NUDO-435087 format. One record per residue (C-alpha): residue number from 1; x, y, z; residue in three letters. Coordinates in steps of 0.05 Angstrom, whole numbers. Layout:
<rs>
<r pos="NUM" x="X" y="Y" z="Z" code="ALA"/>
...
</rs>
This chain:
<rs>
<r pos="1" x="63" y="748" z="161" code="MET"/>
<r pos="2" x="16" y="792" z="201" code="GLN"/>
<r pos="3" x="26" y="793" z="276" code="PRO"/>
<r pos="4" x="-45" y="769" z="290" code="LEU"/>
<r pos="5" x="-37" y="708" z="244" code="VAL"/>
<r pos="6" x="32" y="693" z="272" code="LYS"/>
<r pos="7" x="8" y="695" z="344" code="SER"/>
<r pos="8" x="-52" y="651" z="327" code="PHE"/>
<r pos="9" x="-7" y="600" z="293" code="LEU"/>
<r pos="10" x="43" y="599" z="349" code="MET"/>
<r pos="11" x="-11" y="594" z="402" code="LYS"/>
<r pos="12" x="-50" y="537" z="370" code="HIS"/>
<r pos="13" x="4" y="497" z="334" code="LEU"/>
<r pos="14" x="54" y="496" z="391" code="VAL"/>
<r pos="15" x="3" y="477" z="444" code="THR"/>
<r pos="16" x="-36" y="428" z="401" code="ASP"/>
<r pos="17" x="25" y="391" z="377" code="LEU"/>
<r pos="18" x="53" y="377" z="445" code="SER"/>
<r pos="19" x="81" y="309" z="460" code="LEU"/>
<r pos="20" x="21" y="287" z="499" code="LYS"/>
<r pos="21" x="-28" y="303" z="443" code="ASN"/>
<r pos="22" x="18" y="270" z="393" code="PHE"/>
<r pos="23" x="18" y="207" z="435" code="GLY"/>
<r pos="24" x="-57" y="207" z="440" code="VAL"/>
<r pos="25" x="-63" y="217" z="365" code="LEU"/>
<r pos="26" x="-14" y="161" z="352" code="LEU"/>
<r pos="27" x="-51" y="114" z="400" code="GLN"/>
<r pos="28" x="-117" y="130" z="366" code="ASN"/>
<r pos="29" x="-87" y="116" z="298" code="SER"/>
<r pos="30" x="-59" y="49" z="321" code="VAL"/>
<r pos="31" x="-125" y="29" z="352" code="ASN"/>
<r pos="32" x="-162" y="48" z="288" code="ARG"/>
<r pos="33" x="-112" y="6" z="248" code="PHE"/>
<r pos="34" x="-121" y="-54" z="294" code="LEU"/>
<r pos="35" x="-197" y="-49" z="293" code="GLN"/>
<r pos="36" x="-204" y="-43" z="217" code="ARG"/>
<r pos="37" x="-141" y="-69" z="182" code="PRO"/>
<r pos="38" x="-181" y="-82" z="119" code="HIS"/>
<r pos="39" x="-186" y="-7" z="109" code="HIS"/>
<r pos="40" x="-110" y="0" z="109" code="THR"/>
<r pos="41" x="-104" y="-62" z="65" code="ALA"/>
<r pos="42" x="-151" y="-30" z="14" code="SER"/>
<r pos="43" x="-108" y="32" z="10" code="PHE"/>
<r pos="44" x="-44" y="-10" z="4" code="ILE"/>
<r pos="45" x="-79" y="-49" z="-52" code="SER"/>
<r pos="46" x="-77" y="13" z="-95" code="LEU"/>
<r pos="47" x="-3" y="-3" z="-106" code="TRP"/>
<r pos="48" x="-26" y="-64" z="-146" code="TYR"/>
<r pos="49" x="-47" y="-17" z="-203" code="TYR"/>
<r pos="50" x="26" y="3" z="-210" code="ILE"/>
<r pos="51" x="45" y="-70" z="-208" code="GLU"/>
<r pos="52" x="-6" y="-84" z="-263" code="LEU"/>
<r pos="53" x="25" y="-30" z="-307" code="LEU"/>
<r pos="54" x="94" y="-58" z="-293" code="TYR"/>
<r pos="55" x="72" y="-128" z="-312" code="MET"/>
<r pos="56" x="38" y="-102" z="-375" code="MET"/>
<r pos="57" x="103" y="-69" z="-397" code="ASN"/>
<r pos="58" x="139" y="-135" z="-388" code="ILE"/>
<r pos="59" x="85" y="-176" z="-423" code="ALA"/>
<r pos="60" x="84" y="-131" z="-484" code="ILE"/>
<r pos="61" x="148" y="-166" z="-507" code="PHE"/>
<r pos="62" x="113" y="-234" z="-507" code="PHE"/>
<r pos="63" x="41" y="-220" z="-529" code="TYR"/>
<r pos="64" x="5" y="-174" z="-576" code="THR"/>
<r pos="65" x="-11" y="-104" z="-550" code="PRO"/>
<r pos="66" x="-86" y="-112" z="-560" code="ILE"/>
<r pos="67" x="-86" y="-175" z="-517" code="LEU"/>
<r pos="68" x="-45" y="-141" z="-463" code="ILE"/>
<r pos="69" x="-92" y="-80" z="-463" code="ALA"/>
<r pos="70" x="-154" y="-124" z="-458" code="ALA"/>
<r pos="71" x="-125" y="-166" z="-401" code="VAL"/>
<r pos="72" x="-100" y="-103" z="-366" code="GLY"/>
<r pos="73" x="-169" y="-71" z="-370" code="ILE"/>
<r pos="74" x="-204" y="-133" z="-344" code="ILE"/>
<r pos="75" x="-155" y="-143" z="-287" code="ILE"/>
<r pos="76" x="-160" y="-68" z="-270" code="GLY"/>
<r pos="77" x="-236" y="-72" z="-266" code="ILE"/>
<r pos="78" x="-233" y="-136" z="-224" code="VAL"/>
<r pos="79" x="-181" y="-103" z="-178" code="LEU"/>
<r pos="80" x="-225" y="-41" z="-170" code="SER"/>
<r pos="81" x="-284" y="-84" z="-149" code="ILE"/>
<r pos="82" x="-239" y="-123" z="-102" code="HIS"/>
<r pos="83" x="-213" y="-60" z="-69" code="ILE"/>
<r pos="84" x="-283" y="-32" z="-59" code="LEU"/>
<r pos="85" x="-309" y="-97" z="-29" code="LYS"/>
<r pos="86" x="-247" y="-102" z="15" code="LEU"/>
<r pos="87" x="-259" y="-33" z="42" code="TYR"/>
<r pos="88" x="-331" y="-52" z="58" code="ILE"/>
<r pos="89" x="-305" y="-114" z="94" code="GLY"/>
<r pos="90" x="-330" y="-173" z="53" code="THR"/>
<r pos="91" x="-302" y="-238" z="81" code="THR"/>
<r pos="92" x="-283" y="-270" z="15" code="ILE"/>
<r pos="93" x="-245" y="-207" z="-6" code="ASN"/>
<r pos="94" x="-210" y="-208" z="62" code="TYR"/>
<r pos="95" x="-185" y="-278" z="45" code="THR"/>
<r pos="96" x="-166" y="-260" z="-26" code="ILE"/>
<r pos="97" x="-127" y="-200" z="0" code="GLN"/>
<r pos="98" x="-88" y="-244" z="47" code="LEU"/>
<r pos="99" x="-68" y="-288" z="-12" code="LEU"/>
<r pos="100" x="-50" y="-228" z="-55" code="LEU"/>
<r pos="101" x="-7" y="-198" z="0" code="MET"/>
<r pos="102" x="28" y="-264" z="11" code="ASP"/>
<r pos="103" x="45" y="-270" z="-63" code="ILE"/>
<r pos="104" x="66" y="-196" z="-67" code="HIS"/>
<r pos="105" x="112" y="-202" z="-7" code="ILE"/>
<r pos="106" x="148" y="-262" z="-36" code="ALA"/>
<r pos="107" x="153" y="-228" z="-104" code="TYR"/>
<r pos="108" x="178" y="-163" z="-74" code="SER"/>
<r pos="109" x="233" y="-194" z="-32" code="PHE"/>
<r pos="110" x="255" y="-238" z="-90" code="GLY"/>
<r pos="111" x="259" y="-178" z="-135" code="LEU"/>
<r pos="112" x="298" y="-140" z="-82" code="THR"/>
<r pos="113" x="352" y="-195" z="-80" code="ILE"/>
<r pos="114" x="355" y="-196" z="-156" code="ALA"/>
<r pos="115" x="362" y="-120" z="-159" code="THR"/>
<r pos="116" x="417" y="-120" z="-108" code="ILE"/>
<r pos="117" x="456" y="-174" z="-143" code="LEU"/>
<r pos="118" x="448" y="-143" z="-213" code="SER"/>
<r pos="119" x="472" y="-73" z="-194" code="GLY"/>
<r pos="120" x="411" y="-37" z="-223" code="ALA"/>
<r pos="121" x="402" y="38" z="-236" code="THR"/>
<r pos="122" x="376" y="87" z="-184" code="TRP"/>
<r pos="123" x="306" y="86" z="-215" code="TYR"/>
<r pos="124" x="300" y="11" z="-208" code="ALA"/>
<r pos="125" x="326" y="14" z="-137" code="VAL"/>
<r pos="126" x="275" y="69" z="-121" code="LEU"/>
<r pos="127" x="218" y="25" z="-146" code="ILE"/>
<r pos="128" x="245" y="-34" z="-106" code="VAL"/>
<r pos="129" x="251" y="8" z="-42" code="VAL"/>
<r pos="130" x="179" y="31" z="-49" code="ILE"/>
<r pos="131" x="158" y="-41" z="-63" code="ARG"/>
<r pos="132" x="195" y="-64" z="0" code="ASP"/>
<r pos="133" x="163" y="-11" z="44" code="ILE"/>
<r pos="134" x="95" y="-35" z="19" code="ILE"/>
<r pos="135" x="115" y="-107" z="30" code="ALA"/>
<r pos="136" x="135" y="-92" z="102" code="ILE"/>
<r pos="137" x="68" y="-58" z="113" code="THR"/>
<r pos="138" x="34" y="-119" z="83" code="GLU"/>
<r pos="139" x="71" y="-163" z="132" code="LEU"/>
<r pos="140" x="43" y="-123" z="189" code="MET"/>
<r pos="141" x="-26" y="-126" z="157" code="LEU"/>
<r pos="142" x="-23" y="-201" z="149" code="ILE"/>
<r pos="143" x="-5" y="-208" z="222" code="TYR"/>
<r pos="144" x="-61" y="-161" z="243" code="THR"/>
<r pos="145" x="-113" y="-190" z="196" code="MET"/>
<r pos="146" x="-99" y="-263" z="216" code="THR"/>
<r pos="147" x="-99" y="-251" z="290" code="THR"/>
<r pos="148" x="-168" y="-219" z="287" code="MET"/>
<r pos="149" x="-204" y="-279" z="255" code="GLU"/>
</rs>
């Protein structure tokens, strides 16, 4: 690395990432989250696409592939519209998202218990851990979204 670039990086990165600035940045992020939790909920809702694919893989054993593909496409389009309207802040989508998060949290924690008891592979445990992190985030979002209105 050239000395000029190195001195520039050290000067700006070390001073700008001080503890005080990090605290201000963290406080601004928390305030933004508390003021507009539906924005965070819309980004968390993107996980539902993965859940949809997971459900389609399970349903393929019970129904015909054409039916599963058609239902998956329809649900995907409806989910896309829901996420866009949730980001905008439509009240009905706000309520629908609270219901979806409530169902997803119960499903995630039930699946966690089933995975622990069954002794699953590392891949299944990884998916469950990611699902639990999202469920914990959804718990915080439900609290934030219901205390606002």
